[in-house]
C-alpha positions as CSV (number, residue, x, y, z in Angstrom):
1,X,0.0,0.0,0.0
2,X,1.3,3.4,-1.0
3,X,0.4,6.4,1.3
4,X,1.2,10.0,0.2
5,X,1.6,12.2,3.2
6,X,1.2,15.9,2.4
7,X,1.6,19.0,4.4
8,X,1.3,22.7,3.5
9,X,3.8,24.6,5.6
10,X,3.4,28.3,6.5
11,X,6.6,28.7,8.6
12,X,4.9,28.0,12.0
13,X,8.0,27.4,14.0
14,X,6.2,27.4,17.3
15,X,4.6,24.0,16.6
16,X,7.2,22.5,14.3
17,X,8.8,20.3,17.1
18,X,5.4,18.7,17.9
19,X,4.6,18.2,14.2
20,X,7.9,16.5,13.5
21,X,7.5,14.2,16.6
22,X,4.0,13.2,15.4
23,X,5.1,12.4,11.8
24,X,8.0,10.3,13.1
25,X,5.7,8.4,15.5
26,X,3.3,7.7,12.6
27,X,6.1,6.2,10.5
28,X,7.4,4.1,13.3
29,X,4.0,2.8,14.5
30,X,4.0,-0.9,14.2
31,X,1.1,-1.3,11.7
32,X,2.6,1.4,9.4
33,X,6.1,0.0,9.0
34,X,5.1,-2.1,6.0
35,X,3.6,0.9,4.1
36,X,5.3,2.6,1.3
37,X,5.5,6.4,1.8
38,X,5.7,9.4,-0.4
39,X,6.0,12.8,1.3
40,X,4.7,16.0,-0.4
41,X,5.9,19.3,1.1
42,X,4.2,22.5,0.0
43,X,6.5,25.1,1.5
44,X,4.6,28.4,1.7
45,X,6.8,29.7,4.6
46,X,8.5,32.4,2.4
47,X,11.5,31.6,4.6
48,X,14.5,30.1,2.8
49,X,16.1,28.7,5.9
50,X,12.8,27.1,7.1
51,X,12.4,25.4,3.7
52,X,15.9,24.0,3.8
53,X,15.5,22.7,7.3
54,X,12.2,21.0,6.5
55,X,13.6,19.4,3.4
56,X,16.7,18.1,5.1
57,X,14.6,16.6,7.9
58,X,12.3,15.0,5.4
59,X,15.1,13.6,3.2
60,X,16.6,11.9,6.2
61,X,13.3,10.5,7.4
62,X,11.7,9.4,4.2
63,X,14.6,9.1,1.9
64,X,15.4,11.8,-0.7
65,X,13.8,9.8,-3.5
66,X,10.5,9.7,-1.7
67,X,10.2,13.5,-1.0
68,X,8.5,15.9,-3.4
69,X,9.3,19.5,-2.4
70,X,7.5,22.5,-3.8
71,X,8.3,26.1,-2.8
72,X,5.6,28.9,-2.9
73,X,7.3,32.2,-2.4
74,X,4.1,34.2,-2.0
75,X,3.2,35.5,1.5
76,X,1.3,32.9,3.5
77,X,-2.2,33.9,4.6
78,X,-2.9,32.2,7.9
79,X,-5.0,33.2,11.0
80,X,-1.9,34.3,12.8
81,X,-1.1,37.1,10.3
82,X,-4.3,37.7,8.3
83,X,-7.4,39.5,9.7
84,X,-9.7,38.7,6.9
85,X,-10.5,35.0,7.1
86,X,-11.7,34.9,3.5
87,X,-8.1,35.5,2.4
88,X,-6.9,32.6,4.5
89,X,-9.6,30.3,3.1
90,X,-8.8,31.3,-0.5
91,X,-5.1,30.8,0.0
92,X,-5.6,27.4,1.5
93,X,-7.9,26.4,-1.4
94,X,-5.2,27.5,-3.9
95,X,-2.4,25.6,-2.1
96,X,-4.4,22.4,-2.0
97,X,-5.4,22.7,-5.7
98,X,-1.7,22.8,-6.6
99,X,-0.9,19.9,-4.2
100,X,-3.7,17.6,-5.6
101,X,-3.4,18.5,-9.2
102,X,0.4,18.8,-9.7
103,X,2.3,17.3,-6.7
104,X,0.6,14.1,-5.5
105,X,1.7,11.1,-7.5
106,X,-0.4,7.9,-8.1
107,X,-0.9,6.1,-4.8
108,X,-3.6,4.3,-2.8
109,X,-4.4,7.0,-0.2
110,X,-3.6,10.6,0.4
111,X,-3.0,11.5,4.1
112,X,-3.1,15.2,4.8
113,X,-1.6,16.5,8.1
114,X,-1.5,20.3,8.4
115,X,1.5,21.9,10.0
116,X,-0.3,22.9,13.2
117,X,-2.0,19.6,13.8
118,X,-0.8,16.5,15.7
119,X,-2.5,13.3,17.0
120,X,-1.7,9.9,18.6
121,X,0.6,7.6,16.6
122,X,-2.4,5.2,15.8
123,X,-4.3,8.0,13.9
124,X,-3.6,6.6,10.5
125,X,-4.4,3.0,11.5
126,X,-7.8,4.2,12.8
127,X,-8.6,6.2,9.7
128,X,-7.7,3.3,7.5
129,X,-10.0,1.1,9.6
130,X,-12.9,3.5,9.0
131,X,-12.4,3.3,5.3
132,X,-12.0,-0.4,5.4
133,X,-15.2,-1.1,7.4
134,X,-17.3,1.2,5.2
135,X,-17.1,0.4,1.5
136,X,-19.0,3.7,0.5
137,X,-16.5,5.8,2.5
138,X,-14.2,7.8,0.4
139,X,-12.7,10.2,3.0
140,X,-12.1,9.6,6.7
141,X,-11.2,12.4,9.1
142,X,-10.3,12.9,12.7
143,X,-11.8,15.5,15.1
144,X,-10.0,18.8,14.7
145,X,-11.1,21.8,16.7
146,X,-11.7,25.2,15.1
147,X,-9.8,28.4,16.0
148,X,-11.0,30.9,13.4
149,X,-10.4,34.5,14.0
150,X,-13.4,36.5,12.7
151,X,-16.4,34.6,13.9
152,X,-14.9,33.4,17.2
153,X,-15.2,29.8,16.0
154,X,-13.0,28.3,18.7
155,X,-13.0,25.1,20.6
156,X,-15.6,23.1,18.7
157,X,-15.0,20.4,16.1
158,X,-15.0,21.4,12.5
159,X,-17.6,18.9,11.5
160,X,-20.7,19.7,9.4
161,X,-23.9,18.4,8.0
162,X,-25.6,20.1,5.0
163,X,-29.1,21.2,4.5
164,X,-29.8,21.6,0.8
165,X,-32.8,23.4,-0.6
166,X,-33.6,22.3,-4.2
167,X,-36.3,23.2,-6.6
168,X,-37.8,20.9,-9.2
169,X,-38.5,21.8,-11.9
170,X,-36.1,24.7,-12.1
171,X,-37.4,28.2,-12.6
172,X,-36.0,31.6,-13.2
173,X,-34.1,33.4,-10.3
174,X,-34.0,30.2,-8.1
175,X,-30.6,28.9,-7.0
176,X,-29.8,25.9,-4.9
177,X,-29.4,27.0,-1.3
178,X,-27.0,25.2,1.1
179,X,-26.4,25.8,4.8
180,X,-23.9,23.9,6.9
181,X,-24.8,22.9,10.4
182,X,-22.2,21.9,13.1
183,X,-22.5,18.3,14.2
184,X,-22.2,17.8,18.0
185,X,-19.0,16.1,19.3
186,X,-19.1,12.5,20.2
187,X,-16.6,10.8,22.6
188,X,-16.1,7.8,20.3
189,X,-17.5,5.9,17.3
190,X,-17.7,6.8,13.7
191,X,-20.5,8.3,11.5
192,X,-21.3,9.7,8.1
193,X,-20.8,13.5,8.0
194,X,-21.3,16.2,5.4
195,X,-17.8,17.6,5.6
196,X,-14.9,18.6,7.9
197,X,-11.5,20.2,8.2
198,X,-8.7,18.9,6.0
199,X,-6.2,19.2,8.9
200,X,-6.2,15.4,9.6
201,X,-7.7,13.8,6.5
202,X,-7.3,10.5,4.7
203,X,-8.9,10.0,1.3
204,X,-8.7,7.7,-1.7
205,X,-6.3,8.9,-4.4
206,X,-8.5,7.8,-7.3
207,X,-11.4,10.1,-6.2
208,X,-9.1,13.1,-5.8
209,X,-7.8,12.4,-9.3
210,X,-11.3,12.2,-10.7
211,X,-12.8,15.2,-8.9
212,X,-10.0,17.6,-8.4
213,X,-10.1,20.4,-5.7
214,X,-12.6,23.1,-6.1
215,X,-14.7,25.5,-4.0
216,X,-18.3,24.8,-4.8
217,X,-20.3,28.0,-5.5
218,X,-23.3,26.5,-3.6
219,X,-21.3,26.3,-0.5
220,X,-19.0,29.3,-1.1
221,X,-16.4,28.6,1.5
222,X,-13.2,26.6,1.8
223,X,-12.3,23.6,-0.5
224,X,-12.4,21.1,2.4
225,X,-15.9,22.1,3.3
226,X,-16.9,21.9,-0.4
227,X,-15.2,18.5,-0.7
228,X,-17.8,16.7,1.4
229,X,-20.7,18.4,-0.3
230,X,-19.3,17.6,-3.8
231,X,-18.9,13.9,-2.8
232,X,-22.6,13.8,-2.0
233,X,-23.7,15.9,-4.9
234,X,-21.7,13.9,-7.5
235,X,-22.5,10.5,-6.0
236,X,-18.8,9.7,-5.4
237,X,-19.3,8.2,-1.9
238,X,-19.5,9.4,1.7
239,X,-17.3,11.2,4.2
240,X,-17.0,9.8,7.7
241,X,-15.4,10.8,11.0
242,X,-13.7,8.6,13.5
243,X,-14.4,10.4,16.7
244,X,-11.7,8.3,18.4
245,X,-9.1,10.2,16.4
246,X,-8.8,13.5,18.4
247,X,-6.2,16.0,17.2
248,X,-4.3,18.7,18.9
249,X,-4.7,22.0,16.9
250,X,-1.8,24.2,17.9
251,X,-1.7,28.0,18.3
252,X,0.1,30.7,20.2
253,X,-1.7,31.6,23.4
254,X,-2.0,35.1,24.9
255,X,1.5,34.7,26.3
256,X,2.9,33.7,22.9
257,X,3.4,30.1,24.1
258,X,2.4,27.0,22.1
259,X,-1.0,25.6,23.2
260,X,-3.7,23.5,21.8
261,X,-7.4,22.8,22.0
262,X,-8.6,19.2,21.9
263,X,-10.6,16.6,23.7
264,X,-10.2,17.1,27.5
265,X,-8.2,20.3,27.3
266,X,-9.5,23.8,27.2
267,X,-6.4,25.5,26.1
268,X,-5.7,29.2,26.4
269,X,-7.2,31.9,24.2
270,X,-5.3,32.4,20.9
271,X,-3.7,35.9,20.7
272,X,-5.4,36.6,17.4
273,X,-8.8,36.4,19.2
274,X,-8.1,39.7,21.1
275,X,-9.9,42.8,19.9
276,X,-13.1,43.2,17.9
277,X,-13.9,40.6,15.2
278,X,-13.4,41.7,11.6
279,X,-16.3,40.6,9.6
280,X,-14.9,41.2,6.1
281,X,-15.4,38.0,4.1
282,X,-15.8,35.9,7.3
283,X,-18.2,33.0,7.6
284,X,-21.1,33.9,9.8
285,X,-22.6,31.5,12.4
286,X,-26.1,32.0,13.8
287,X,-27.3,29.5,16.3
288,X,-24.6,27.0,15.3
289,X,-25.5,27.3,11.6
290,X,-23.0,28.6,9.1
291,X,-24.8,31.0,6.7
292,X,-23.1,30.5,3.4
293,X,-23.0,32.8,0.4
């Protein structure tokens, strides 16, 4: 079995040691030792030294012939440096479109781990189990908590169900309306969901190759949220979450120290949550429902 691990880096040095420790633990986990690995690095740090250090570490860990390195010299748009969340969302969508269309080679599964996300060493084994037990499942995710800036979306899992308003037959001036609703957190088990964060995300390569990476106009937000909706809309399969895979989503707290929010830990308040929210382009939540464009 060939697994392509891919990470988009934005130069977040504060959580890099934890990320490296997690990736090394995944590779050395007993059930993963027989897997064949390819590592795709999308370096959007705009920091030459950071890129060189990441590549050297990756070459030593995976073997140089198994590492695909891509450098994006544009400024990264992340919640730590960008007030308008829409810019962050758009940049992430652009990055992953390059990753999935140009960088990921043929393989069995694509395993996305974002640079500010870690989990237990058995995360991949559990996600593979979810896919294996459910033939219709195309994508399996773990529970990753949100820490958005503009709408104070912090400390709840980024897991959604969709409500779709259709019209048949079609008539003038009617468009399909989609709203995404947060799914309450479970302590364990697995279930079908509408969509979720790509931060800890395992999917079948063949489906990525067929569908590509797009932001659906009906949903109007990030590519990862659109992914689950497009799977359902196009009849490609279902997306599921394994609630037993609980990630740590790292950030800088109010004292500029690395912290995380995950199951059983409240975490500190991220420094970027201070001050008044900036609503420009930000998703809006009313009563737990994300009002999409």
